[in-house]
C-alpha positions as a LaTeX table, in Angstrom:
\begin{tabular}{lrrr}
\hline
Residue & $x$ (\AA) & $y$ (\AA) & $z$ (\AA) \\
\hline
Met1 & 2.21 & 5.67 & $-2.38$ \\
Gly2 & 3.27 & 2.86 & $-0.18$ \\
Asp3 & 6.38 & 4.83 & 1.00 \\
Gly4 & 4.65 & 5.97 & 4.22 \\
Lys5 & 4.13 & 9.49 & 3.32 \\
Lys6 & 0.87 & 11.05 & 4.50 \\
Val7 & $-1.31$ & 12.40 & 1.65 \\
Val8 & $-4.79$ & 14.03 & 1.32 \\
Leu9 & $-6.97$ & 14.43 & $-1.63$ \\
Ile10 & $-8.23$ & 18.11 & $-2.16$ \\
Asn11 & $-10.46$ & 18.83 & $-5.15$ \\
Gly12 & $-9.25$ & 15.75 & $-7.00$ \\
Asp13 & $-5.38$ & 16.56 & $-6.51$ \\
Ile14 & $-3.19$ & 14.57 & $-4.12$ \\
Tyr15 & $-1.10$ & 16.64 & $-1.64$ \\
Glu16 & 1.75 & 15.68 & 0.94 \\
Glu17 & 2.59 & 17.30 & 4.27 \\
Gly18 & 4.77 & 20.34 & 3.40 \\
Gln19 & 3.21 & 21.11 & 0.12 \\
Ser20 & 1.36 & 24.32 & $-0.60$ \\
Ile21 & $-2.10$ & 24.81 & $-2.13$ \\
Glu22 & $-3.30$ & 28.27 & $-3.06$ \\
Gly23 & $-0.64$ & 29.95 & $-0.89$ \\
Lys24 & $-1.51$ & 27.79 & 2.08 \\
Thr25 & 1.00 & 25.06 & 3.59 \\
Ile26 & $-0.22$ & 21.72 & 4.59 \\
Ser27 & 1.49 & 21.25 & 7.90 \\
Gln28 & $-0.03$ & 17.98 & 9.14 \\
Ile29 & $-2.23$ & 15.31 & 7.91 \\
Thr30 & $-4.14$ & 12.81 & 10.20 \\
Leu31 & $-7.01$ & 10.38 & 9.63 \\
Lys32 & $-9.36$ & 12.97 & 11.15 \\
Glu33 & $-8.07$ & 16.36 & 10.07 \\
Val34 & $-5.70$ & 18.40 & 7.99 \\
Thr35 & $-3.82$ & 21.29 & 9.58 \\
Ile36 & $-3.03$ & 24.27 & 7.10 \\
Ile37 & $-1.01$ & 27.36 & 7.79 \\
Asp38 & $-2.29$ & 30.49 & 6.08 \\
Asn39 & $-0.20$ & 33.60 & 6.60 \\
Gly40 & 0.94 & 32.31 & 10.06 \\
Ile41 & $-2.51$ & 31.39 & 11.20 \\
Lys42 & $-3.21$ & 27.61 & 11.78 \\
Gln43 & $-6.55$ & 26.30 & 10.48 \\
Ile44 & $-7.67$ & 22.70 & 11.28 \\
Leu45 & $-9.95$ & 21.21 & 8.69 \\
Pro46 & $-11.95$ & 17.97 & 9.17 \\
Val47 & $-11.31$ & 15.07 & 6.70 \\
Thr48 & $-14.42$ & 13.80 & 4.98 \\
Pro49 & $-13.99$ & 10.13 & 3.87 \\
Lys50 & $-14.55$ & 9.63 & 0.16 \\
Lys51 & $-17.95$ & 7.99 & $-0.45$ \\
Gln52 & $-17.88$ & 4.98 & $-2.65$ \\
\hline
\end{tabular}
C-alpha cells in the first residue's frame, strides 16, 4: 500500500476512497476522520487509532 492511496480499516477490512461499504460511499479519508455519503447525506466519522 505504498502507492499513496488513502485507506481505512473498518471491521477488519481495508477500504479506499471511492469504495462502497453497505451501500455507503467512502468519499474522503484523513488522519482524523472518514467522510461517508449515505443516500446523498454526508456523515463524518472520527478515526480511532488501532491500539497495539
